[in-house]
C-alpha positions in Angstrom: 0.4 0.2 -0.5 3.1 2.2 0.4 4.1 1.7 -2.9 0.4 2.4 -4.4 0.4 5.8 -2.5 3.5 6.8 -3.7 2.1 6.2 -7.5 -1.0 8.9 -6.6 0.0 11.7 -8.9 0.5 14.7 -6.6 -2.4 17.4 -7.4 0.4 19.7 -8.1 1.6 18.0 -11.4 -1.3 17.0 -12.6 -4.8 17.5 -10.9 -6.4 15.0 -13.9 -4.5 12.3 -13.1 -4.5 12.6 -9.5 -8.3 12.5 -9.6 -8.4 9.7 -11.9 -5.3 7.7 -9.9 -7.4 8.3 -6.8 -10.6 7.0 -8.1 -8.9 3.6 -8.8 -6.8 3.2 -6.1 -9.2 4.0 -3.4 -11.2 1.4 -5.4 -14.4 3.6 -6.1 -14.9 2.9 -9.4 -13.3 1.4 -13.1 -13.8 2.3 -16.6 -16.1 -0.3 -18.2 -15.9 -2.2 -21.5 -18.4 0.0 -22.9 -17.1 3.1 -24.4 -17.5 6.3 -22.1 -19.6 4.1 -19.1 -18.0 3.0 -15.6 -18.5 0.3 -13.2 -18.9 1.5 -9.6 -17.5 -0.5 -7.4 -19.1 -1.1 -3.8 -16.9 2.1 -1.8 -18.0 4.3 -4.7 -21.7 3.2 -4.7 -21.6 3.0 -1.1 -21.2 7.0 -0.6 -24.1 7.0 -3.5 -26.3 5.7 -1.1 -25.5 7.8 1.7 -26.1 10.8 -0.5 -29.4 8.8 -1.9 -31.0 7.9 1.8 -30.2 12.0 2.5 -31.1 13.6 -0.2 -34.6 11.0 0.3 -35.4 11.5 3.3 -35.3 15.7 2.2 -37.3 15.1 -0.7 -39.9 13.1 1.4 -40.4 15.6 3.7 -41.5 18.2 1.6 -43.9 16.1 0.3 -42.4 14.4 -2.8 -43.0 10.2 -3.5 -41.0 8.3 -5.5 -41.9 6.8 -9.0 -40.5 4.6 -11.7 -41.0 5.8 -15.7 -39.2 3.7 -18.7 -36.2 4.1 -20.1 -37.0 4.5 -23.4 -38.7 7.1 -24.9 -40.7 6.9 -28.2 -38.7 9.6 -30.6 -41.9 11.5 -31.8 -42.0 12.1 -28.0 -38.7 14.1 -27.9 -39.9 16.4 -31.3 -42.8 17.9 -29.2 -40.7 20.4 -27.2 -38.8 22.2 -29.8 -36.2 23.7 -27.2 -35.9 20.1 -25.8 -35.1 18.2 -28.8 -32.6 21.0 -30.1 -30.9 20.5 -26.5 -30.6 16.9 -26.2 -30.7 15.6 -29.9 -26.5 15.6 -30.2 -26.7 13.4 -27.0 -29.6 10.9 -27.9 -28.7 7.0 -27.8 -31.1 5.3 -30.2 -32.8 1.7 -30.1 -33.7 0.5 -33.8 -34.3 -2.8 -33.6 -35.6 -5.6 -31.0 -34.2 -8.9 -32.1 -30.5 -10.4 -32.6 -29.9 -13.7 -34.8 -27.2 -16.0 -35.8 -24.5 -15.0 -38.5 -25.7 -17.3 -41.8 -21.7 -16.8 -42.4 -20.5 -17.7 -39.1 -19.9 -14.1 -37.6 -21.2 -14.5 -34.2 -24.6 -12.8 -33.8 -26.1 -10.1 -36.2 -28.9 -7.3 -36.0 -31.8 -9.5 -37.8 -33.3 -6.6 -40.2 -36.8 -8.5 -40.1 -36.8 -7.0 -36.1 -36.8 -3.4 -37.2 -39.2 -0.9 -34.9 -41.9 0.8 -36.0 -40.7 4.0 -34.5 -37.7 4.3 -32.6 -36.9 4.5 -29.1 -34.5 7.1 -27.5 -32.5 5.9 -23.9 -33.9 8.3 -22.3 -31.4 11.4 -21.5 -33.9 12.8 -19.0 -37.7 12.0 -18.4 -39.9 15.1 -19.3 -41.3 13.9 -21.8 -42.5 10.6 -21.0 -43.6 11.8 -17.9 -45.8 14.7 -19.1 -47.0 11.8 -21.3 -47.9 9.8 -18.4 -49.1 13.1 -16.4 -52.0 13.9 -19.0 -54.1 10.8 -18.0 -53.5 11.7 -14.6 -54.5 15.3 -14.9 -58.2 16.3 -15.0 -58.7 19.1 -12.0 -57.3 21.4 -9.9 -58.3 18.1 -7.1 -55.2 16.1 -8.6 -52.6 18.9 -8.5 -50.0 19.6 -7.1 -48.1 15.9 -8.5 -44.7 15.8 -6.7 -43.0 13.4 -8.0 -39.2 11.9 -8.0 -37.5 9.0 -9.6 -34.3 6.8 -8.8 -32.5 6.4 -12.3 -30.0 5.8 -14.7 -29.9 8.3 -17.7 -27.9 8.0 -21.0 -26.2 11.2 -22.8 -23.5 9.9 -25.7 -20.6 11.9 -24.1 -17.8 12.2 -26.3 -14.8 13.4 -23.1 -15.6 11.4 -20.4 -13.9 11.2 -16.6 -15.3 8.8 -13.8 -17.9 10.1 -12.2 -18.1 13.4 -13.9 -18.6 13.0 -16.8 -19.9 9.4 -18.3 -22.1 8.2 -20.9 -24.8 6.7 -19.0 -24.8 7.7 -15.2 -27.2 7.7 -11.9 -29.0 10.5 -10.7 -32.4 11.0 -9.6 -35.0 13.3 -11.1 -38.4 14.9 -9.7 -41.4 16.2 -12.1 -43.8 18.2 -10.5 -47.0 19.6 -11.8 -48.8 22.7 -10.5 -51.6 24.6 -10.6 -50.3 28.0 -10.7 -46.7 29.7 -11.9 -46.6 30.8 -8.6 -47.0 27.6 -6.9 -44.2 25.7 -9.6 -41.8 28.7 -8.8 -41.7 28.1 -5.4 -41.3 24.5 -5.7 -38.0 25.5 -7.8 -36.6 27.6 -5.0 -37.6 25.1 -2.6 -35.7 22.4 -4.2 -32.4 24.5 -4.4 -32.9 25.4 -0.8 -32.5 21.2 -0.7 -30.0 20.9 -2.8 -28.1 23.5 -1.3 -28.8 22.6 2.5 -27.3 19.0 1.2 -24.2 20.2 -0.3 -23.2 22.2 2.5 -24.4 19.6 5.3 -23.5 16.7 3.9 -20.9 17.3 1.5 -19.6 20.1 3.8 -19.3 22.1 0.1 -19.9 25.4 0.2 -21.8 26.6 -2.8 -23.2 29.5 -4.6 -27.2 29.6 -5.4 -28.1 31.4 -8.4 -29.8 31.4 -12.1 -28.2 30.3 -15.1 -28.3 32.8 -18.2 -30.5 31.7 -21.3 -27.7 30.2 -22.9 -26.9 27.8 -19.8 -30.6 27.0 -19.2 -31.7 23.2 -19.3 -33.4 23.0 -22.7 -37.0 24.0 -22.6 -37.2 25.9 -19.2 -38.2 29.0 -18.7 -35.1 29.5 -15.9 -32.8 27.5 -14.4 -31.6 27.8 -10.9 -28.4 25.9 -9.9 -25.8 25.4 -7.3 -22.0 26.2 -8.0 -18.7 24.6 -6.4 -15.9 25.7 -6.5 -13.2 22.6 -6.8 -9.8 22.8 -5.8 -7.8 23.1 -8.6 -10.1 26.5 -9.2 -12.4 25.2 -11.6 -16.2 25.3 -11.2 -18.5 22.8 -10.8 -22.4 23.0 -11.2 -23.7 20.8 -8.1 -27.3 20.5 -9.0 -30.5 22.4 -11.0 -33.8 23.3 -10.7 -35.7 24.2 -13.4 -38.9 26.4 -13.6 -40.3 24.8 -17.0 -43.6 27.1 -17.4 -46.2 25.4 -19.1 -43.9 24.3 -21.7 -44.1 20.8 -21.7 -47.6 20.9 -20.7 -48.4 22.8 -24.2 -46.7 20.2 -25.8 -48.3 17.1 -24.4 -51.8 18.9 -23.8 -51.8 18.5 -20.2 -54.9 20.8 -19.4 -57.0 21.1 -15.8 -60.4 22.1 -14.8 -59.1 24.9 -12.1 -60.9 26.1 -8.9 -63.0 28.9 -11.5 -64.4 25.9 -13.6 -61.7 27.5 -16.6 -59.4 25.1 -18.3 -55.9 25.6 -18.4 -52.6 24.1 -18.6 -50.5 23.0 -15.8 -47.0 24.3 -14.8 -44.3 22.4 -14.3 -40.8 21.7 -12.9 -38.1 19.9 -12.9 -34.7 19.2 -11.2 -31.8 16.6 -10.7 -28.4 15.9 -9.1 -26.1 12.9 -9.9 -23.0 10.5 -9.3 -21.3 14.0 -10.6 -21.8 14.7 -6.8 -19.3 11.8 -6.2 -16.6 13.3 -8.1 -17.5 16.8 -6.4 -16.5 15.4 -3.0 -13.5 14.0 -4.6 -12.2 17.1 -5.7 -13.1 19.3 -2.9 -11.2 17.7 -0.1 -9.0 14.8 -1.3 -5.3 15.6 -1.0 -2.2 14.1 -1.8 -2.2 11.2 0.5 -5.9 10.2 -0.7 -9.7 10.8 -0.4 -10.9 13.1 2.7 -14.7 12.1 3.0 -17.0 14.2 5.4 -18.4 12.0 8.3 -22.2 12.8 7.0 -21.1 10.8 3.9 -18.4 8.1 5.0 -19.2 4.6 3.8 -18.2 4.0 7.6 -17.1 6.7 10.0 -14.5 5.3 11.7 -12.2 2.0 11.7 -10.8 0.3 14.9 -7.4 -1.5 14.0 -5.6 -4.0 16.7 -2.1 -4.2 17.0 -1.5 -7.4 18.5 1.7 -10.0 19.1 -0.1 -12.8 19.8 -3.8 -14.7 19.7 -3.9 -13.9 23.4 -3.7 -10.2 22.9 -5.8 -10.5 20.2 -8.6 -12.2 22.0 -8.4 -9.3 24.9 -8.7 -6.6 21.8 -11.3 -8.1 20.7 -13.0 -8.6 23.6 -12.6 -4.5 24.2 -13.5 -3.4 21.0 -16.9 -5.2 21.1 -17.9 -2.8 23.5 -16.2 0.3 21.7 -17.8 -1.2 18.6 -21.3 -1.4 20.8 -21.1 2.0 21.9 -20.2 4.1 19.2 -23.5 2.0 16.8 -26.0 2.7 20.1 -25.2 6.8 18.9 -25.3 5.9 15.3 -22.0 5.7 14.1 -21.0 3.4 11.4 -17.9 1.3 12.4 -15.9 -1.4 10.6 -13.3 -3.4 12.8 -10.0 -4.8 11.1 -8.9 -7.7 12.8 -7.9 -9.4 9.2 -4.5 -11.1 9.8 -3.6 -11.2 6.0 -2.4 -7.3 6.4 0.2 -5.3 8.8 -1.2 -2.7 10.6 0.5 0.1 8.8 -1.1 -1.0 5.6 -4.2 -1.1 7.1 -3.4 2.9 8.7 -2.0 3.5 5.2 -5.4 1.4 3.4 -7.9 3.9 5.3 -6.1 6.9 5.1 -6.2 6.4 1.3 -9.8 5.5 1.1 -10.6 8.6 3.1 -12.0 6.8 6.8 -12.1 10.0 8.9 -11.7 8.4 12.2 -9.0 5.5 12.6 -8.7 4.0 16.3 -5.7 2.0 16.9 -5.8 -0.4 19.8 -2.7 -2.8 21.1 -1.7 -4.0 24.5 -0.3 -1.4 26.0 -3.6 0.7 25.7 -5.4 -1.9 27.6 -3.4 -1.5 30.1 -3.5 1.5 29.8 -7.3 2.2 28.9 -6.1 4.7 26.4 -6.8 4.5 22.7 -4.8 6.3 19.8 -7.0 8.1 17.5 -6.2 9.3 14.4 -8.2 12.2 12.3 -8.4 12.2 8.4 -8.8 15.2 8.2 -5.3 16.9 9.7 -3.5 13.7 9.7 -3.2 14.4 13.4 -2.8 11.5 16.0 -3.6 12.1 19.6 -4.1 9.6 22.8 -7.6 9.7 24.4 -8.9 7.9 27.5 -10.9 4.7 26.5 -13.4 5.4 29.0 -16.5 7.2 27.0 -14.4 7.2 23.7 -18.1 6.6 21.9 -18.7 10.1 23.2 -15.5 11.5 22.4 -15.7 10.2 19.0 -18.8 11.8 18.1 -17.4 14.9 18.9 -15.1 14.4 16.9 -17.0 13.4 13.8 -19.1 16.7 14.2 -16.0 18.6 14.7 -14.3 16.9 11.3 -17.5 17.7 9.5 -17.2 21.2 10.2 -13.7 21.9 9.8 -14.1 20.2 6.1 -16.3 22.6 5.3 -14.5 25.5 6.7 -11.2 24.3 5.2 -13.4 24.2 1.2 -15.3 27.6 2.6 -11.5 29.6 3.3 -10.6 28.0 -0.2 -13.5 29.7 -1.8 -13.5 32.7 -0.3 -9.4 32.8 -1.2 -10.1 32.4 -5.1 -13.0 34.5 -5.4 -12.8 38.1 -6.3 -14.2 41.0 -7.9 -12.7 42.4 -11.7 -13.6 45.5 -12.8 -12.0 45.5 -16.5 -11.9 43.1 -19.0 -7.9 43.5 -19.2 -8.1 42.1 -15.6 -10.3 39.5 -16.0 -8.3 38.2 -18.8 -5.5 38.0 -16.6 -6.8 36.5 -13.3 -9.0 34.0 -14.8 -5.6 32.4 -15.7 -5.2 32.1 -11.6 -8.9 29.7 -11.1 -11.6 30.6 -9.0 -14.7 32.5 -9.1 -14.5 36.2 -10.9 -17.3 38.6 -9.9 -17.5 41.0 -13.1 -20.5 43.1 -14.6 -22.1 42.0 -17.9 -24.6 43.9 -19.8 -27.0 40.5 -20.2 -26.2 39.9 -24.1 -25.8 36.7 -25.3 -22.9 38.2 -28.1 -20.8 39.5 -25.0 -21.3 36.3 -23.0 -20.1 34.2 -26.2 -16.8 36.6 -27.1 -15.7 35.9 -23.3 -16.3 32.5 -23.2 -14.3 32.1 -26.6 -11.6 34.3 -25.9 -11.2 33.1 -22.1 -13.1 29.5 -22.0 -14.8 31.2 -18.9 -18.7 31.1 -18.4 -21.3 32.5 -16.5 -21.8 30.0 -13.8 -24.6 31.9 -12.7 -26.6 35.5 -11.5 -26.1 35.0 -7.9 -29.2 34.9 -5.9 -27.7 36.9 -3.3 -24.7 39.4 -3.1 -23.4 42.3 -4.7 -26.5 43.6 -6.5 -25.1 47.2 -6.8 -25.4 48.3 -10.7 -22.4 49.0 -12.9 -20.8 48.9 -16.1 -20.3 45.5 -18.4 -16.3 45.0 -18.1 -16.3 44.2 -22.0 -18.9 46.6 -23.2 -19.0 49.3 -20.6 -23.1 49.1 -21.0 -25.1 49.1 -18.6 -25.1 46.1 -16.0 -28.2 45.6 -13.3 -25.7 43.4 -10.7 -22.3 41.7 -10.6 -22.2 37.6 -12.4 -20.2 35.0 -11.5 -17.6 33.9 -13.7 -15.2 30.7 -14.0 -13.0 28.0 -16.1 -15.7 25.1 -15.1 -15.7 21.0 -15.4 
């Protein structure tokens, strides 16, 4: 394991390679046989399960229910909403046949040409179309509203350049799709979900985020408004960590979803959609981890504590096992997930390195001398510090320590973001500062022409128009035209 750690590329040497190395060496995921796809391994999937559990609880607390809709979408559905098909057409995978047969010339199996589908099917890139076609059958009256549905699913978007977790052809996500009687209710729902995403990012992922609105050119295909949370990675690039879309009546009109309101008049339904994906695991890695491996916030770590016994003989191990079982029971009673690694095929030093690489927040080591002294060695992953603590009430000690680690990881990420966020007032200054990375707060005249010019010349995009912050009017740094407020620029994943 020490050798494997030495082979982990440093962040300063090659950040992209460091990330790739870490995902592989921490046993989180690997590239699949299918180009652009990945296999999520148990340790990586355990993090996703923790994310699912927390988000699912938050969705249900706010009145949402889970359902499931088909993976395959009739091609004709995609053309119902013009902006939607425009946005996703280049990423769609298409099913054209439904049967294989043996090659009569002995070349294995081939597609049976007689099994061509009457209408091609799209592997879902997102589910607005199939869901709104379904909602048409569910909604007749205002009494049927609101519909608050979430789906945990996989989607496929045919990406050309892929990176494990961050961008793959197939990925896992949740997508919410809600239907409302009024515009106000739908807009309120959109912001409610944005707040849930921000709360999850900050309280569970320990990642500070900026809440804002996307510009028209960055808006979800088919939406009237897209809200987002934007995070800053350690290499100075931004990452969009979640989006919530106000769809207006676009999809209701495309699929003729109407209802009788409480004044007995017919009108179209108002809609939202929203989602986060396994990309969040990539964000987690790139925000907190270091050259020694993963650094996981306790709230999302597959196990929060690992206990490693240090012994010379079976008699010592037996006594340590007995004490460890008591400690484990105490930790579990406080809701702390713990792994006891008393396997005899690895030395303690190897285990220490492994769990450091995997980002386990707290490591406890117990030896024969610890039993005699009534102490235990406690190591923190976030600071790589060690101390000796009394064995008595170690469960309460560890619980408090986990809370401190969660807070410290967030504070470190917050301070880093603050250190790379700065205002700029001229385009010349912007071109210099963007090379250093981070968020640049600058005035923009609101036109796509200026937005496109900045992107083409600097590779920076408007990450969002912040919902809070400096709303002082000014002049666009490029054109000098009036600007209503500063917007947030960055280069991004």
